[in-house]
C-alpha positions, 0 to 999 in steps of 0.5 A: 139930468133932472127927470123932475123936481120941486121946490118947497120953501127953502128946499129943492128936491131933484129926481135925476134920470137915474132915479137918484134923489137929491135934496138941497136947502137954500137958506133964507136966513143966511146968518142962521145957516152960518151958525149951523155950519160953524157949530157943526165944525166946532168953529168959534164965532162972535154972535155980533159978526155981520153975515158978511163978516161971518161968511168971510171968516168961514171961507177964509178958514175952510175955503179958497177964494170966494167959496168954501165947501164945509161938509154938507154946506157950501158958502159963497161970497158974491162979487158984491160981498153978499154971502149965500149958503146952501146945504146938500143933504147926505142923509136924503131920506132924513131930509125928505122926512123933514119936508114931508112933515112940513108939507103934510105928505104921508111919508112911507117908512117902508118905501125907499128914498127913491120912491118917497122922493118921487112921490113927494115931488109929485105931491108938491107939484100937485100931481097924482 
């Protein structure tokens, strides 16, 4: 269960009851995220593919049915045919650094992931 969380742009930061910090990115630019995922997997793609074509081909190659989990990326094909992508970061501290840089949060390299994650959530939510 989540103790606290914050949304900053495309990122969702969650601090679990155990103190574990998770960072997920829900992409606004789905086609760019599909390119990112394909490149990470050395999957050749046609830049002319539509988002639906691209997502469907990745799901066919790496997934089952309407979903593919490819490394840190998850690609979902909805009943309407639309494609959604999100990424759950394995390098949580690196993701927190990214968010900190974008928000103006002073990331403390001497603190651990749990401390930085908790303080970043508070910062984003306007808490002291």
